[in-house]
LUMBAFI-725360 format. One record per atom (N, C-alpha, C, CB): residue in three letters; x, y, z. Coordinates in steps of 0.05 Angstrom, whole numbers, padded with zeros to 5 digits, always signed. Glycine has a CB too. Layout:
<vexmis>
ALAXYZ/...
</vexmis>
This chain:
<vexmis>
UNK-00263-00363-00274/UNK-00266-00335-00272/UNK-00240-00323-00262/UNK-00289-00328-00255/UNK-00231-00301-00273/UNK-00206-00288-00265/UNK-00214-00267-00245/UNK-00191-00275-00290/UNK-00200-00266-00222/UNK-00205-00246-00202/UNK-00180-00228-00201/UNK-00213-00259-00175/UNK-00182-00203-00208/UNK-00160-00186-00206/UNK-00149-00182-00177/UNK-00167-00160-00217/UNK-00125-00177-00174/UNK-00114-00168-00147/UNK-00100-00141-00151/UNK-00092-00190-00134/UNK-00109-00122-00137/UNK-00098-00096-00139/UNK-00081-00090-00114/UNK-00121-00076-00141/UNK-00057-00080-00119/UNK-00039-00076-00096/UNK-00026-00049-00095/UNK-00017-00097-00095/UNK-00017-00040-00071/UNK-00003-00015-00068/UNK+00019-00018-00048/UNK-00022+00006-00059/UNK+00041-00006-00051/UNK+00063-00006-00032/UNK+00073+00022-00029/UNK+00087-00024-00042/UNK+00081+00029-00005/UNK+00092+00055+00002/UNK+00121+00048+00012/UNK+00074+00070+00025/UNK+00141+00062+00000/UNK+00169+00058+00006/UNK+00184+00083+00012/UNK+00182+00044-00015/UNK+00205+00081+00027/UNK+00221+00105+00031/UNK+00239+00109+00006/UNK+00238+00103+00058/UNK+00254+00132+00004/UNK+00270+00136-00019/UNK+00294+00116-00019/UNK+00281+00165-00021/UNK+00298+00104+00004/UNK+00321+00084+00006/UNK+00310+00056-00001/UNK+00333+00085+00036/UNK+00284+00054-00007/UNK+00273+00028-00015/UNK+00262+00011+00007/UNK+00294+00012-00028/UNK+00261+00021+00033/UNK+00248+00007+00054/UNK+00218+00007+00053/UNK+00256+00018+00079/UNK+00205-00016+00054/UNK+00177-00017+00052/UNK+00165-00007+00080/UNK+00168-00047+00045/UNK+00149+00013+00077/UNK+00135+00025+00101/UNK+00108+00009+00104/UNK+00129+00057+00098/UNK+00095+00004+00083/UNK+00069-00009+00082/UNK+00061-00021+00056/UNK+00049+00009+00090/UNK+00048-00043+00056/UNK+00039-00054+00031/UNK+00013-00069+00036/UNK+00061-00072+00017/UNK-00005-00069+00017/UNK-00028-00084+00019/UNK-00039-00091-00008/UNK-00047-00070+00034/UNK-00060-00108-00010/UNK-00073-00113-00036/UNK-00103-00120-00031/UNK-00058-00136-00053/UNK-00117-00122-00052/UNK-00146-00128-00050/UNK-00150-00155-00039/UNK-00159-00125-00076/UNK-00132-00174-00043/UNK-00136-00200-00031/UNK-00130-00201-00002/UNK-00118-00219-00044/UNK-00110-00186+00007/UNK-00103-00185+00035/UNK-00125-00170+00051/UNK-00075-00169+00038/UNK-00138-00153+00037/UNK-00160-00137+00050/UNK-00188-00151+00049/UNK-00162-00108+00036/UNK-00187-00175+00040/UNK-00211-00193+00040/UNK-00231-00186+00019/UNK-00225-00191+00068/UNK-00222-00173-00003/UNK-00239-00165-00024/UNK-00240-00184-00047/UNK-00231-00139-00034/UNK-00227-00206-00045/UNK-00223-00227-00066/UNK-00249-00234-00079/UNK-00209-00253-00054/UNK-00270-00240-00063/UNK-00295-00251-00073/UNK-00313-00227-00085/UNK-00310-00265-00050/UNK-00304-00203-00077/UNK-00321-00179-00086/UNK-00312-00168-00112/UNK-00321-00157-00067/UNK-00289-00179-00122/UNK-00278-00167-00149/UNK-00280-00188-00170/UNK-00248-00156-00147/UNK-00286-00179-00194/UNK-00286-00195-00218/UNK-00275-00180-00241/UNK-00314-00204-00223/UNK-00266-00192-00262/UNK-00258-00179-00286/UNK-00280-00161-00296/UNK-00250-00199-00306/UNK-00273-00137-00303/UNK-00292-00118-00314/UNK-00307-00100-00293/UNK-00312-00132-00329/UNK-00300-00105-00267/UNK-00311-00089-00247/UNK-00300-00060-00248/UNK-00307-00101-00221/UNK-00312-00042-00232/UNK-00305-00016-00231/UNK-00276-00008-00219/UNK-00326-00003-00217/UNK-00273+00014-00208/UNK-00249+00024-00198/UNK-00245+00016-00168/UNK-00247+00054-00201/UNK-00220+00008-00161/UNK-00214+00002-00133/UNK-00202+00027-00121/UNK-00194-00022-00129/UNK-00211+00039-00099/UNK-00201+00061-00088/UNK-00186+00055-00061/UNK-00222+00080-00084/UNK-00166+00071-00055/UNK-00150+00065-00030/UNK-00145+00091-00016/UNK-00122+00050-00036/UNK-00149+00093+00011/UNK-00144+00115+00027/UNK-00128+00109+00050/UNK-00168+00128+00035/UNK-00112+00126+00062/UNK-00094+00120+00084/UNK-00086+00145+00099/UNK-00070+00104+00075/UNK-00077+00144+00122/UNK-00066+00167+00137/UNK-00036+00164+00134/UNK-00075+00167+00169/UNK-00021+00185+00126/UNK+00006+00183+00120/UNK+00020+00195+00146/UNK+00012+00199+00092/UNK+00021+00178+00166/UNK+00035+00187+00191/UNK+00064+00180+00191/UNK+00022+00174+00216/UNK+00079+00190+00172/UNK+00107+00185+00168/UNK+00125+00207+00177/UNK+00113+00179+00139/UNK+00151+00201+00182/UNK+00170+00221+00188/UNK+00173+00238+00164/UNK+00197+00208+00197/UNK+00184+00262+00168/UNK+00190+00279+00145/UNK+00209+00266+00126/UNK+00200+00305+00153/UNK+00205+00268+00100/UNK+00221+00255+00080/UNK+00207+00250+00054/UNK+00231+00231+00089/UNK+00220+00235+00037/UNK+00210+00229+00012/UNK+00202+00200+00011/UNK+00232+00236-00010/UNK+00177+00194+00000/UNK+00166+00168-00001/UNK+00154+00164-00029/UNK+00146+00163+00021/UNK+00152+00139-00038/UNK+00142+00131-00064/UNK+00120+00111-00062/UNK+00164+00121-00080/UNK+00100+00114-00078/UNK+00076+00094-00080/UNK+00081+00079-00105/UNK+00047+00109-00082/UNK+00079+00053-00104/UNK+00079+00034-00126/UNK+00053+00020-00128/UNK+00101+00015-00123/UNK+00043+00014-00152/UNK+00017+00001-00157/UNK+00021-00024-00173/UNK-00002+00021-00172/UNK+00003-00044-00169/UNK+00006-00068-00186/UNK-00022-00082-00189/UNK+00028-00088-00173/UNK-00023-00096-00211/UNK-00047-00112-00216/UNK-00037-00140-00224/UNK-00064-00098-00240/UNK-00051-00160-00211/UNK-00043-00187-00215/UNK-00069-00204-00215/UNK-00022-00198-00193/UNK-00065-00231-00217/UNK-00086-00250-00214/UNK-00072-00276-00205/UNK-00102-00254-00241/UNK-00089-00297-00200/UNK-00080-00323-00195/UNK-00084-00341-00219/UNK-00093-00334-00171/UNK-00065-00359-00221/UNK-00069-00380-00244/UNK-00083-00403-00233/UNK-00041-00390-00257/UNK-00087-00423-00249/UNK-00101-00448-00240/UNK-00090-00462-00217/UNK-00102-00467-00262/UNK-00062-00459-00212/UNK-00049-00470-00190/UNK-00049-00453-00166/UNK-00023-00476-00197/UNK-00060-00430-00166/UNK-00061-00411-00144/UNK-00036-00393-00142/UNK-00065-00425-00118/UNK-00019-00395-00162/UNK+00005-00377-00162/UNK-00004-00350-00173/UNK+00029-00389-00179/UNK+00008-00328-00160/UNK+00003-00301-00168/UNK+00017-00295-00195/UNK+00013-00283-00147/UNK+00002-00286-00214/UNK+00013-00277-00240/UNK+00011-00247-00242/UNK-00002-00291-00264/UNK+00034-00233-00242/UNK+00034-00203-00244/UNK+00027-00195-00274/UNK+00064-00189-00235/UNK+00010-00175-00277/UNK+00003-00166-00303/UNK+00015-00139-00308/UNK-00028-00165-00305/UNK+00015-00122-00288/UNK+00027-00094-00292/UNK+00035-00084-00265/UNK+00006-00074-00306/UNK+00060-00072-00265/UNK+00070-00059-00241/UNK+00081-00032-00248/UNK+00092-00075-00229/UNK+00074-00013-00232/UNK+00084+00014-00235/UNK+00098+00022-00210/UNK+00061+00034-00241/UNK+00124+00019-00211/UNK+00143+00024-00188/UNK+00147+00055-00186/UNK+00171+00009-00191/UNK+00145+00064-00161/UNK+00151+00092-00154/UNK+00135+00110-00171/UNK+00181+00098-00158/UNK+00110+00105-00174/UNK+00092+00121-00191/UNK+00086+00148-00181/UNK+00068+00106-00195/UNK+00083+00152-00153/UNK+00077+00175-00141/UNK+00098+00183-00121/UNK+00050+00174-00130/UNK+00108+00207-00121/UNK+00127+00217-00102/UNK+00112+00233-00082/UNK+00150+00233-00116/UNK+00116+00226-00056/UNK+00103+00240-00034/UNK+00125+00253-00019/UNK+00086+00222-00017/UNK+00123+00279-00011/UNK+00141+00293+00005/UNK+00128+00300+00032/UNK+00151+00317-00009/UNK+00135+00289+00054/UNK+00125+00296+00080/UNK+00143+00316+00092/UNK+00122+00272+00098/UNK+00131+00341+00097/UNK+00149+00363+00104/UNK+00150+00367+00134/UNK+00141+00389+00091/UNK+00128+00361+00149/UNK+00128+00365+00178/UNK+00110+00345+00192/UNK+00119+00393+00185/UNK+00115+00341+00217/UNK+00099+00322+00233/UNK+00103+00328+00263/UNK+00107+00292+00227/UNK+00089+00314+00279/UNK+00095+00315+00307/UNK+00121+00302+00314/UNK+00074+00303+00324/UNK+00133+00309+00337/UNK+00158+00298+00343/UNK+00158+00269+00352/UNK+00171+00314+00365/UNK+00172+00252+00339/UNK+00175+00225+00343/UNK+00199+00214+00332/UNK+00152+00211+00333/UNK+00206+00188+00339/UNK+00229+00176+00327/UNK+00220+00153+00308/UNK+00249+00165+00349/UNK+00234+00148+00287/UNK+00227+00126+00270/UNK+00215+00135+00244/UNK+00208+00107+00284/UNK+00202+00115+00230/UNK+00191+00121+00203/UNK+00161+00128+00204/UNK+00196+00096+00185/UNK+00147+00119+00223/UNK+00119+00125+00223/UNK+00111+00132+00252/UNK+00102+00102+00212/UNK+00090+00150+00254/UNK+00079+00158+00278/UNK+00056+00142+00285/UNK+00073+00187+00278/UNK+00059+00126+00307/UNK+00039+00108+00316/UNK+00019+00122+00336/UNK+00052+00083+00330/UNK+00022+00148+00337/UNK+00003+00165+00352/UNK+00000+00153+00383/UNK-00026+00165+00337/UNK+00023+00143+00394/UNK+00021+00131+00420/UNK+00013+00154+00440/UNK+00049+00118+00428/UNK-00002+00146+00460/UNK-00009+00164+00482/UNK+00004+00153+00507/UNK-00040+00167+00485/UNK+00021+00170+00522/UNK+00032+00163+00546/UNK+00016+00173+00569/UNK+00058+00171+00547/UNK+00013+00159+00592/UNK-00003+00167+00613/UNK+00008+00153+00639/UNK-00032+00161+00608/UNK+00004+00167+00661/UNK+00011+00156+00686/UNK-00014+00143+00699/UNK+00023+00176+00705/UNK-00014+00118+00707/UNK-00036+00106+00718/UNK-00035+00103+00748/UNK-00039+00080+00705/
</vexmis>
């Protein structure tokens, strides 16, 4: 049986990977089979202001366990983050500082 692997990657305009995951990493491997419905993904975009790009991919594993890519759509969606809270870096970890 062929189990599809659906993946998503978020990168900066400079090509730095901010985040990436796939259905196998998310533990959905046994829940997916060829011909199943749609896989949905949601996330919080806690990134610094700037341009980001989403890429998508579909793959499977061959008989030896090697990943076989079937289709990749690089930089398919352009996201422009215009404002955010004050922080340094690429992503806002929503850290809370307190005196104990």
